[in-house]
TORBA-681524 format. One record per residue (C-alpha): residue in three letters; x negated, y negated, z negated. Coordinates in pm, whole numbers, plus 50000, padded with zeros to 5 digits. Layout:
N
code X Y Z
ALA X Y Z
...
***
This chain:
738
code X Y Z
UNK 48878 73010 47762
UNK 48909 73164 47419
UNK 48615 73124 47190
UNK 48687 73467 47047
UNK 48590 73642 47370
UNK 48274 73625 47578
UNK 48178 73266 47649
UNK 48094 73317 48012
UNK 48227 73621 48199
UNK 48210 73577 48577
UNK 48496 73754 48756
UNK 48413 73845 49120
UNK 48712 73844 49355
UNK 48610 74167 49530
UNK 48381 74462 49462
UNK 48072 74307 49617
UNK 47716 74274 49493
UNK 47641 73946 49334
UNK 47271 73975 49433
UNK 47149 73887 49789
UNK 46983 74150 50011
UNK 46656 74249 49846
UNK 46336 74161 50034
UNK 46015 74358 50070
UNK 45722 74296 49841
UNK 45473 74070 50021
UNK 45106 74171 50014
UNK 44833 73957 50169
UNK 44510 74107 50304
UNK 44228 73857 50352
UNK 43971 74054 50551
UNK 43752 73973 50852
UNK 43708 74348 50931
UNK 43988 74432 51182
UNK 43939 74805 51130
UNK 43989 74777 50753
UNK 44301 74567 50813
UNK 44442 74838 51035
UNK 44372 75107 50777
UNK 44558 74900 50510
UNK 44862 74861 50737
UNK 44870 75236 50785
UNK 44821 75315 50415
UNK 45097 75076 50296
UNK 45351 75157 50566
UNK 45552 75401 50348
UNK 45489 75242 50005
UNK 45798 75162 49793
UNK 45791 74995 49454
UNK 46109 74964 49241
UNK 46317 75063 49543
UNK 46173 74799 49774
UNK 45932 74841 50064
UNK 45621 74636 50133
UNK 45522 74383 50395
UNK 45156 74329 50469
UNK 45045 73979 50577
UNK 44697 73954 50728
UNK 44445 73670 50732
UNK 44097 73682 50897
UNK 43950 73390 50700
UNK 43987 73200 50376
UNK 44133 72903 50567
UNK 44403 73120 50730
UNK 44476 73275 50394
UNK 44533 72935 50229
UNK 44787 72845 50498
UNK 44978 73173 50455
UNK 44983 73147 50076
UNK 45113 72790 50087
UNK 45408 72900 50305
UNK 45480 73222 50114
UNK 45494 73150 49741
UNK 45650 73493 49682
UNK 45333 73691 49774
UNK 45286 73939 49489
UNK 44935 74085 49556
UNK 44632 73953 49743
UNK 44357 74193 49861
UNK 44067 73955 49900
UNK 43729 74034 50066
UNK 43450 73860 49881
UNK 43235 73799 50189
UNK 43389 73648 50503
UNK 43267 73324 50666
UNK 42993 73319 50405
UNK 42902 73494 50081
UNK 43117 73264 49862
UNK 43425 73225 50087
UNK 43638 73471 49893
UNK 43551 73323 49553
UNK 43626 72970 49677
UNK 43966 73094 49795
UNK 44037 73218 49442
UNK 43982 72868 49305
UNK 44201 72723 49582
UNK 44486 72961 49497
UNK 44471 72896 49121
UNK 44369 72532 49100
UNK 44484 72366 49425
UNK 44795 72560 49527
UNK 44870 72622 49157
UNK 44985 72981 49194
UNK 44911 73143 48858
UNK 45131 73454 48902
UNK 44998 73617 49220
UNK 44779 73921 49147
UNK 44433 73885 49308
UNK 44231 74204 49372
UNK 43875 74127 49480
UNK 43722 74374 49727
UNK 43364 74404 49848
UNK 43194 74629 50096
UNK 42850 74568 49944
UNK 42818 74717 49593
UNK 42613 74496 49363
UNK 42673 74187 49577
UNK 42856 74019 49285
UNK 42831 74163 48929
UNK 43174 74284 48815
UNK 43167 74138 48460
UNK 43037 73804 48580
UNK 43309 73773 48843
UNK 43592 73869 48605
UNK 43465 73615 48349
UNK 43411 73320 48579
UNK 43717 73353 48808
UNK 44085 73406 48741
UNK 44113 73741 48920
UNK 44299 74049 48811
UNK 44097 74339 48954
UNK 43764 74406 49130
UNK 43683 74708 49348
UNK 43427 74830 49594
UNK 43599 74941 49915
UNK 43408 75265 49921
UNK 43552 75360 49579
UNK 43914 75322 49687
UNK 44086 75638 49806
UNK 44432 75611 49959
UNK 44608 75728 49639
UNK 44392 75500 49425
UNK 44475 75204 49642
UNK 44851 75271 49625
UNK 44834 75309 49248
UNK 44649 74981 49206
UNK 44890 74789 49430
UNK 45198 74947 49265
UNK 45086 74852 48913
UNK 45000 74496 49020
UNK 45333 74454 49200
UNK 45510 74555 48877
UNK 45299 74313 48676
UNK 45371 74028 48920
UNK 45745 74103 48908
UNK 45749 74078 48527
UNK 45544 73758 48527
UNK 45764 73584 48788
UNK 46081 73683 48601
UNK 45937 73534 48283
UNK 45836 73218 48468
UNK 46177 73182 48628
UNK 46343 73236 48292
UNK 46122 72976 48127
UNK 46185 72725 48405
UNK 46558 72801 48399
UNK 46578 72751 48025
UNK 46389 72426 48056
UNK 46643 72318 48319
UNK 46922 72410 48080
UNK 46755 72215 47798
UNK 46714 71910 48025
UNK 47072 71944 48149
UNK 47206 71976 47793
UNK 47017 71664 47688
UNK 47157 71479 47988
UNK 47520 71554 47900
UNK 47483 71515 47523
UNK 47445 71135 47549
UNK 47773 71092 47739
UNK 48073 70974 47539
UNK 48340 70895 47798
UNK 48500 71167 48007
UNK 48417 71011 48342
UNK 48039 70989 48292
UNK 48036 71323 48108
UNK 48208 71520 48384
UNK 48000 71356 48655
UNK 47679 71443 48473
UNK 47796 71800 48418
UNK 47854 71839 48792
UNK 47510 71705 48878
UNK 47334 71926 48622
UNK 47512 72245 48735
UNK 47404 72158 49087
UNK 47043 72124 48971
UNK 47052 72461 48793
UNK 47193 72636 49102
UNK 46974 72448 49342
UNK 47275 72310 49533
UNK 47191 71992 49722
UNK 47484 71939 49956
UNK 47759 72169 49832
UNK 48078 71982 49740
UNK 48135 71971 49365
UNK 48445 71837 49187
UNK 48601 71843 48844
UNK 48970 71826 48764
UNK 49173 71773 48451
UNK 49463 72007 48385
UNK 49743 71882 48167
UNK 49957 72129 47972
UNK 50279 72216 48160
UNK 50133 72041 48466
UNK 50148 72178 48820
UNK 49804 72253 48966
UNK 49862 72016 49258
UNK 49918 71731 49007
UNK 49586 71780 48830
UNK 49370 71466 48843
UNK 49018 71473 48988
UNK 48787 71308 48737
UNK 48449 71345 48906
UNK 48308 71469 49236
UNK 47984 71471 49436
UNK 47875 71469 49797
UNK 48159 71483 50054
UNK 48423 71500 49781
UNK 48336 71170 49610
UNK 48629 70994 49780
UNK 48871 71220 49589
UNK 48792 71076 49244
UNK 49107 70940 49085
UNK 49335 71138 49319
UNK 49517 71465 49260
UNK 49445 71813 49392
UNK 49720 71779 49652
UNK 49508 71513 49823
UNK 49235 71771 49906
UNK 49249 71836 50284
UNK 49087 72181 50274
UNK 49357 72445 50221
UNK 49082 72692 50133
UNK 48959 72470 49850
UNK 49311 72403 49725
UNK 49383 72778 49726
UNK 49065 72848 49527
UNK 49164 72580 49280
UNK 49516 72722 49238
UNK 49381 73072 49173
UNK 49132 72944 48917
UNK 49399 72730 48750
UNK 49618 73038 48718
UNK 49338 73256 48576
UNK 49199 72990 48343
UNK 48865 73165 48324
UNK 48520 73151 48488
UNK 48537 73327 48826
UNK 48405 73343 49181
UNK 48651 73297 49468
UNK 48570 73287 49840
UNK 48238 73104 49808
UNK 48342 72887 49515
UNK 48210 72927 49161
UNK 48467 72808 48908
UNK 48427 72718 48541
UNK 48714 72667 48293
UNK 48687 72468 47969
UNK 48931 72314 47727
UNK 48955 72090 47422
UNK 49311 72184 47343
UNK 49259 72184 46969
UNK 49167 71815 46982
UNK 49359 71654 47267
UNK 49542 71941 47449
UNK 49329 71898 47765
UNK 49193 72159 48003
UNK 48914 72117 48258
UNK 48825 72308 48573
UNK 48500 72269 48764
UNK 48470 72402 49121
UNK 48136 72438 49292
UNK 48105 72524 49660
UNK 47817 72775 49646
UNK 47907 72973 49961
UNK 47731 73269 49800
UNK 47770 73484 49493
UNK 47553 73378 49201
UNK 47236 73564 49113
UNK 47231 73739 48778
UNK 46961 73499 48656
UNK 47181 73202 48754
UNK 47475 73355 48569
UNK 47257 73396 48261
UNK 47150 73030 48278
UNK 47503 72909 48330
UNK 47613 73123 48037
UNK 47376 72927 47812
UNK 47465 72590 47969
UNK 47833 72672 47955
UNK 47823 72671 47575
UNK 47680 72319 47582
UNK 47947 72208 47825
UNK 48222 72354 47610
UNK 48080 72180 47303
UNK 48040 71861 47505
UNK 48411 71854 47606
UNK 48505 71900 47243
UNK 48262 71628 47132
UNK 48399 71386 47393
UNK 48752 71460 47272
UNK 48647 71408 46909
UNK 48463 71086 46999
UNK 48767 70953 47182
UNK 48985 71046 46885
UNK 48747 70872 46645
UNK 48741 70569 46875
UNK 49121 70569 46871
UNK 49122 70584 46490
UNK 48852 70319 46468
UNK 49026 70069 46698
UNK 49396 70145 46653
UNK 49632 70076 46364
UNK 49773 70418 46260
UNK 50113 70278 46160
UNK 50201 70064 46460
UNK 49960 70219 46717
UNK 49838 69876 46819
UNK 49485 69724 46815
UNK 49339 69680 46468
UNK 49077 69453 46308
UNK 48783 69645 46455
UNK 48930 69619 46803
UNK 48982 69244 46765
UNK 48622 69188 46656
UNK 48498 69391 46954
UNK 48721 69185 47184
UNK 48590 68861 47039
UNK 48234 68987 47076
UNK 48288 69064 47444
UNK 48439 68722 47525
UNK 48229 68487 47737
UNK 48171 68127 47637
UNK 48405 68024 47919
UNK 48683 68242 47779
UNK 48621 68104 47430
UNK 48673 67750 47558
UNK 49033 67839 47640
UNK 49122 68081 47362
UNK 49285 68048 47019
UNK 49298 68296 46733
UNK 49626 68284 46540
UNK 49674 68463 46211
UNK 50029 68532 46083
UNK 50035 68653 45722
UNK 50357 68764 45556
UNK 50410 68582 45226
UNK 50454 68784 44905
UNK 50412 69115 45091
UNK 50289 69295 44778
UNK 50592 69180 44581
UNK 50821 69292 44864
UNK 50659 69634 44843
UNK 50714 69652 44468
UNK 51078 69549 44507
UNK 51178 69759 44809
UNK 50913 70027 44849
UNK 50661 70127 45113
UNK 50906 70267 45375
UNK 51089 69934 45383
UNK 50758 69751 45428
UNK 50658 69979 45713
UNK 50989 69916 45889
UNK 50949 69542 45826
UNK 50607 69544 45993
UNK 50741 69743 46289
UNK 51039 69511 46336
UNK 50819 69201 46310
UNK 50579 69344 46568
UNK 50863 69424 46811
UNK 50999 69073 46767
UNK 50655 68926 46837
UNK 50627 69132 47156
UNK 50969 69006 47269
UNK 50886 68645 47196
UNK 50530 68629 47334
UNK 50381 68648 47681
UNK 50244 68992 47776
UNK 49896 68832 47811
UNK 49882 68758 47438
UNK 49709 69033 47244
UNK 49859 69134 46909
UNK 49644 69312 46651
UNK 49710 69415 46291
UNK 49416 69290 46085
UNK 49538 69358 45731
UNK 49821 69528 45549
UNK 50023 69206 45564
UNK 49876 69017 45860
UNK 49876 69008 46240
UNK 49633 68826 46468
UNK 49725 68684 46807
UNK 49461 68615 47069
UNK 49583 68369 47328
UNK 49455 68111 47575
UNK 49509 67739 47523
UNK 49746 67743 47822
UNK 49970 67966 47609
UNK 49925 67757 47294
UNK 50182 67837 47025
UNK 50266 67535 46811
UNK 50432 67488 46472
UNK 50776 67446 46627
UNK 50749 67786 46800
UNK 50668 67968 46478
UNK 50935 67777 46282
UNK 51192 67895 46537
UNK 51047 68245 46546
UNK 51048 68293 46168
UNK 51402 68159 46141
UNK 51529 68465 46325
UNK 51621 68755 46097
UNK 51471 69103 46114
UNK 51723 69385 46146
UNK 51622 69659 45906
UNK 51861 69947 45829
UNK 52143 69752 45997
UNK 52092 69459 45760
UNK 51944 69112 45824
UNK 51624 69021 45641
UNK 51435 68694 45666
UNK 51069 68663 45577
UNK 50835 68375 45506
UNK 50492 68370 45661
UNK 50182 68153 45677
UNK 50043 68082 46023
UNK 49695 67943 46092
UNK 49528 67862 46421
UNK 49156 67856 46504
UNK 49044 67715 46841
UNK 48749 67929 46952
UNK 48593 67637 47137
UNK 48510 67499 46791
UNK 48317 67821 46713
UNK 48079 67864 47008
UNK 47802 68040 46820
UNK 47983 68225 46541
UNK 47999 68602 46525
UNK 48343 68771 46550
UNK 48350 68860 46180
UNK 48272 68499 46088
UNK 48554 68371 46314
UNK 48803 68611 46165
UNK 48694 68528 45810
UNK 48728 68160 45893
UNK 49085 68216 46012
UNK 49163 68405 45690
UNK 49002 68133 45482
UNK 49229 67886 45659
UNK 49524 68096 45541
UNK 49397 68055 45184
UNK 49372 67682 45236
UNK 49731 67677 45365
UNK 49846 67866 45056
UNK 49674 67615 44829
UNK 49835 67325 45012
UNK 50169 67510 45022
UNK 50187 67484 45401
UNK 50351 67734 45634
UNK 50144 67629 45935
UNK 49790 67497 45946
UNK 49541 67445 46229
UNK 49174 67475 46137
UNK 48951 67173 46152
UNK 48577 67157 46071
UNK 48647 66975 45747
UNK 48779 67300 45602
UNK 48427 67431 45598
UNK 48335 67188 45320
UNK 48603 67355 45105
UNK 48468 67698 45202
UNK 48114 67588 45123
UNK 48221 67456 44784
UNK 48392 67792 44706
UNK 48074 67977 44798
UNK 47870 67740 44581
UNK 48114 67797 44298
UNK 48087 68171 44351
UNK 47712 68146 44316
UNK 47759 67947 43994
UNK 48005 68211 43878
UNK 47755 68492 43920
UNK 47493 68295 43734
UNK 47732 68203 43452
UNK 47832 68567 43404
UNK 47473 68686 43392
UNK 47392 68416 43132
UNK 47718 68465 42937
UNK 47809 68100 42984
UNK 48181 68175 42964
UNK 48349 68134 42629
UNK 48695 68176 42485
UNK 48939 67929 42331
UNK 49213 68051 42102
UNK 49578 67944 42124
UNK 49792 68024 41817
UNK 50108 68239 41822
UNK 50343 68118 41550
UNK 50667 68200 41371
UNK 50920 67953 41510
UNK 51102 67897 41181
UNK 50805 67759 40986
UNK 50524 67738 41250
UNK 50305 67974 41047
UNK 50019 68156 41224
UNK 50092 68512 41343
UNK 49804 68563 41586
UNK 49594 68415 41867
UNK 49557 68456 42242
UNK 49200 68441 42377
UNK 49171 68234 42696
UNK 48857 68228 42913
UNK 48690 67890 42965
UNK 48399 67778 43182
UNK 48200 67456 43163
UNK 47922 67387 43415
UNK 47580 67266 43288
UNK 47673 66912 43400
UNK 47980 66920 43174
UNK 48241 66977 43447
UNK 48530 67196 43337
UNK 48637 67464 43589
UNK 49001 67555 43528
UNK 49101 67924 43501
UNK 49337 67877 43798
UNK 49022 67826 44006
UNK 48762 68067 43869
UNK 48986 68367 43791
UNK 49111 68412 44152
UNK 48750 68364 44269
UNK 48633 68633 44028
UNK 48906 68868 44145
UNK 48835 68825 44519
UNK 48461 68859 44465
UNK 48482 69174 44254
UNK 48345 69001 43943
UNK 48663 69003 43739
UNK 48562 69322 43557
UNK 48248 69157 43421
UNK 48447 68850 43318
UNK 48710 69059 43139
UNK 48439 69253 42959
UNK 48270 68928 42847
UNK 48603 68789 42723
UNK 48670 69102 42521
UNK 48323 69095 42371
UNK 48367 68732 42264
UNK 48716 68814 42131
UNK 48559 69077 41905
UNK 48303 68826 41784
UNK 48584 68577 41711
UNK 48764 68839 41504
UNK 48452 68884 41290
UNK 48420 68509 41232
UNK 48790 68473 41151
UNK 48766 68755 40900
UNK 48461 68595 40741
UNK 48674 68279 40699
UNK 48948 68482 40531
UNK 49179 68484 40833
UNK 49296 68826 40955
UNK 49537 68805 41246
UNK 49530 68993 41580
UNK 49397 68836 41898
UNK 49540 68910 42242
UNK 49313 68929 42544
UNK 49398 68947 42916
UNK 49278 69206 43171
UNK 49312 69202 43549
UNK 49501 69450 43767
UNK 49177 69578 43921
UNK 49056 69671 43572
UNK 49372 69856 43488
UNK 49348 70085 43792
UNK 48976 70154 43749
UNK 48950 70511 43618
UNK 48686 70448 43354
UNK 48805 70106 43233
UNK 48999 70219 42925
UNK 48714 70439 42798
UNK 48462 70156 42847
UNK 48693 69912 42666
UNK 48739 70144 42365
UNK 48361 70205 42351
UNK 48297 69829 42346
UNK 48554 69779 42067
UNK 48405 70064 41865
UNK 48049 69932 41907
UNK 48168 69588 41791
UNK 48311 69743 41474
UNK 48667 69628 41547
UNK 48981 69825 41475
UNK 49217 69853 41775
UNK 49497 69726 41553
UNK 49326 69386 41548
UNK 49367 69349 41923
UNK 49650 69312 42172
UNK 49606 69376 42546
UNK 49801 69143 42776
UNK 49900 69234 43132
UNK 50147 69072 43370
UNK 50484 69228 43440
UNK 50393 69273 43807
UNK 50078 69469 43711
UNK 50271 69685 43465
UNK 50533 69785 43723
UNK 50315 69808 44034
UNK 50078 70063 43885
UNK 50325 70201 43629
UNK 50264 70573 43681
UNK 49882 70528 43682
UNK 49833 70302 43381
UNK 50124 70397 43159
UNK 49954 70704 42998
UNK 49646 70496 42908
UNK 49858 70215 42763
UNK 50040 70467 42547
UNK 49709 70593 42412
UNK 49615 70235 42313
UNK 49950 70193 42137
UNK 49893 70522 41955
UNK 49556 70385 41834
UNK 49734 70080 41691
UNK 49659 69827 41967
UNK 49942 69608 42085
UNK 50036 69588 42455
UNK 50200 69268 42570
UNK 50378 69215 42905
UNK 50308 68856 43007
UNK 50532 68640 43233
UNK 50823 68876 43170
UNK 51132 68807 43379
UNK 50963 68672 43695
UNK 50853 69010 43832
UNK 51050 69306 43969
UNK 51101 69533 43669
UNK 51368 69796 43713
UNK 51580 69915 43423
UNK 51437 70262 43459
UNK 51090 70121 43385
UNK 51201 69891 43106
UNK 51361 70172 42909
UNK 51029 70357 42910
UNK 50787 70064 42929
UNK 50450 70131 42765
UNK 50442 69805 42570
UNK 50504 69657 42226
UNK 50570 69293 42318
UNK 50753 69105 42596
UNK 50660 68740 42659
UNK 50931 68509 42796
UNK 50775 68315 43084
UNK 50724 67942 43049
UNK 50938 67873 43357
UNK 51253 67995 43173
UNK 51161 67801 42856
UNK 51120 67480 43059
UNK 51477 67503 43192
UNK 51652 67576 42863
UNK 51942 67330 42838
UNK 51924 67260 43212
UNK 51994 67595 43380
UNK 52262 67831 43269
UNK 52105 68112 43481
UNK 51767 68075 43308
UNK 51936 68070 42968
UNK 52108 68398 43055
UNK 51768 68550 43151
UNK 51628 68448 42811
UNK 51932 68600 42638
UNK 51890 68921 42835
UNK 51521 68953 42742
UNK 51604 68899 42375
UNK 51870 69171 42394
UNK 51624 69408 42562
UNK 51381 69350 42275
UNK 51655 69422 42023
UNK 51774 69736 42205
UNK 51436 69891 42278
UNK 51227 69770 41987
UNK 51008 69518 42166
UNK 50867 69213 41989
UNK 50969 68902 42189
UNK 50752 68590 42209
UNK 50827 68276 42411
UNK 50537 68096 42575
UNK 50494 67741 42695
UNK 50702 67573 42419
UNK 50640 67201 42438
UNK 50940 67033 42267
UNK 51139 67066 41946
UNK 51454 67107 42156
UNK 51304 67419 42319
UNK 51200 67560 41978
UNK 51548 67500 41840
UNK 51720 67651 42145
UNK 51505 67965 42120
UNK 51565 68007 41746
UNK 51940 67967 41800
UNK 51923 68255 42047
UNK 51736 68474 41795
UNK 51379 68431 41923
UNK 51140 68438 41625
UNK 50789 68392 41781
UNK 50635 68152 42026
UNK 50330 67965 42148
UNK 50275 67637 42329
UNK 50147 67284 42313
UNK 50414 67196 42057
UNK 50215 67395 41801
UNK 49858 67376 41932
UNK 49658 67371 42250
UNK 49384 67633 42311
UNK 49094 67549 42076
UNK 48727 67643 42038
UNK 48672 67894 41759
UNK 48553 67647 41486
UNK 48857 67425 41547
UNK 49088 67727 41553
UNK 48953 67837 41213
UNK 49026 67491 41065
UNK 49375 67494 41216
UNK 49445 67845 41087
UNK 49348 67748 40730
UNK 49640 67504 40717
UNK 49889 67730 40891
UNK 49814 68069 40741
UNK 50102 68256 40587
***
């Protein structure tokens, strides 16, 4: 059904009236005078109102009248004699009609043969009656006029009442279907609510799903009621009634709301979301009344919206619980699965995490398409190697989780053999390294799914620290986790109280060991005097999102150190380090320059240090900002140069002023010809492209001599000085200043 056309246009199969044969207007005369009853029958015999005749029902007493009214709720007018069994019989009947039977629409005309018996105004005020006449005042024409006008009034009132009740039914039905999110319960509820609106108690109702390019006989029955309930899950061809199948085929061909041979059919679709079409068939065995069509027109809009909402909900569920790259369960799905596991199942289950080592570096070296293909190949290889009962989910960009029972336990030997097999990517063999950890769920009986998964990931971190490729969790690991959390709490407190400080390590000219500058290095000492090494607190700050505050504090203290050095007559630049998360934060560079300006420091007195991996990974994003810093006079140093994945295209246009030869190459000078060639290459790059070259980690005179012989002029390391607190650095500088 197109949303551009009418939402609900019922197409009759033949030119027949959709309304049933119209009945006469029912009028009740409650009168104990047989002669007056006879005169009413004669007077009303030829009366027609709105094209319909009249039928006069007669009662001789209030008791008889109550019985007739109870069995004929469609009586439009009651001519009621005030005095019958006794003087109040008629008035008591009025109360019975309104209050006991609950008929508020019927028009009651009170008649009396004794003028003055009951005052007109008093009666109209005290009782819910619509008219009051003395029999002697009613001529034949007057009587017909009164009855005609009251029939018209009753017709309008009943139509309004039916419309109000019908709309309430539609509202209730719409609320009933709005809470359904899966197609089975939604379609079943739709069928029930349409049946309620049409007043169908036993008529067979069914709903089918049409697939695009699908034969009508192959459409699946999603929901059914009454005698058709046994068809749920089957196809249309399983319907025994040829008449019903024929009606379905015609409706499937038309793809619109229509009425066929006693069946009302409704067509809906959610093709824009999931390319599905739905057809509802209701065995009404009669054409629908115009009022029912109107109600279904309103309800039909809610059904149409409901099918779209169910499709959207299913799509969102798919996105929420499925990995978009591999189309397999994701982290959310795994947590839901863990949450639904019984304690018995947990006793036999293990959660295994397989994390690819150095995945980020692989991405930098080979690109995202290669990484995607690597993940796909690894997943296919896992599927081939594992039992079908083992669930595989992708829980991070570089990690899979396996959910298995203890009977299917996968040990270290299995994964060693599995990871030794190459992956075939673009017709070439590639081998990967991975870290595998195992958590037995029986050891976590009361933990929430997120806690279990975090525990498995923390075990991966422990394996990395211990340089292990395979590690099974044991409760003792929690002490390490608890200590990390305690340290994190200390870290937050230390940052808020500015308990971090910097030490300065000199950069010197290799020929005469004279001071050329400093590097500021963050240091942290706990209140009890314990020193926390940077290798421990910097990764913790990065993973907890606190590294930005730490970098800002280090820069602030670096600016203070520059002021104190200047006051001591020492004016050399100081290098400070920033993290990768800072570099990619849009407002970082502006905040940094504002801090430097507020501190009264010239950018030329500072040098920003970043690692080679950071510089290349986010090259296009950070390069313009680095160039602005260089234009302001600030140096930009690439730390650990030579161990990353720089390409020549980046090096030729690298936004930097200094390259630092990594300590690992300096350590192997005189022992590794390959490392010596790397050092020579970096020195030539500096000469060709105008970079200043500085070697770090120099610890022996032999290393200093080897570097000078190769043309390296600057360096830093323990041979010259260790990192020092500011007062000690000032004293050292006074004896080594140029």
